[in-house]
Structure formats: C-alpha cells, structure tokens
C-alpha positions as CSV (number, residue, x, y, z in Angstrom):
1,M,-1.4,-10.0,14.1
2,P,0.5,-7.3,15.8
3,R,-0.8,-3.8,15.8
4,E,2.7,-2.4,15.9
5,W,6.0,-3.6,14.5
6,P,9.4,-2.8,16.0
7,L,11.6,-1.0,13.4
8,F,15.0,0.4,14.5
9,D,13.8,0.5,18.2
10,A,10.7,2.4,17.3
11,S,7.1,1.1,17.3
12,V,5.7,1.6,13.8
13,P,1.9,1.2,13.3
14,T,1.0,-1.6,10.9
15,L,-1.2,0.7,8.9
16,L,1.9,2.8,8.0
17,L,3.5,-0.3,6.6
18,I,0.3,-1.2,4.8
19,L,0.3,2.4,3.4
20,F,3.8,1.9,2.0
21,A,2.8,-1.5,0.5
22,S,-0.2,0.2,-1.1
23,V,1.9,2.9,-2.7
24,I,4.2,0.3,-4.2
25,A,1.2,-1.8,-5.4
26,Y,-0.4,1.3,-6.9
27,A,2.8,2.4,-8.6
28,L,3.2,-1.1,-10.2
29,L,-0.4,-1.0,-11.3
30,A,-0.1,2.5,-12.7
31,E,3.0,1.4,-14.6
32,W,1.3,-1.7,-15.9
33,T,-1.7,0.2,-17.2
34,R,0.1,3.3,-18.4
35,N,-0.2,2.6,-22.1
36,L,-3.9,1.7,-22.0
37,P,-6.4,4.4,-23.0
38,L,-8.4,4.1,-19.8
39,E,-8.4,7.8,-19.0
40,R,-10.6,8.8,-21.9
41,W,-13.4,6.8,-20.4
42,V,-13.6,8.5,-17.1
43,W,-14.8,12.0,-16.1
44,H,-12.0,12.9,-13.7
45,P,-8.8,10.8,-14.0
46,A,-7.2,12.0,-10.8
47,L,-10.3,11.0,-8.8
48,V,-10.3,7.6,-10.4
49,R,-6.6,7.2,-9.5
50,F,-7.2,8.2,-6.0
51,A,-10.2,5.8,-5.7
52,V,-8.0,2.9,-7.0
53,F,-5.4,3.7,-4.4
54,V,-8.0,3.8,-1.6
55,C,-9.4,0.4,-2.8
56,I,-5.9,-1.1,-2.7
57,F,-5.2,0.4,0.7
58,A,-8.6,-0.8,2.1
59,A,-8.1,-4.3,0.6
60,L,-4.7,-4.7,2.1
61,G,-5.9,-3.3,5.5
62,G,-8.9,-5.5,5.5
63,W,-6.8,-8.6,4.6
64,W,-4.4,-7.9,7.4
65,Y,-7.0,-7.1,10.1
66,R,-9.6,-9.7,9.2
C-alpha cells in the first residue's frame, strides 16, 4: 500500500485521496437519508453530521492502512 500516489507528476498523499472518497461517501449518505426525520432525535445536528463524516474517514483510513 503506497503512502503517496503519483498524480500529474506530483506526489499526492493517500490520506488526501481518502478524504475525497469520504466526502463523496458522506454526500451520498446525506442524500440517501435526507428525507428521514433523524435530526429531530439529536441535540446538535451539525455535530452529528461531523461525527458521521469523521467515522467514514476513519473507517476508510483504517481499512486502507490496516
């Protein structure tokens, strides 16, 4: 598992690519759960959204660097 990927003659850290994949996965998850009334059950919806994003990022990073 490489730590850096060549992209247009520049070395890009793998965590940056994992960050982009996490943003896409979070956007798909947010779109999928948009019509569900989940936000009325939490105290701070923005904090829950951020925590979900961090969980996705950590899961993808842990899967890649296992």
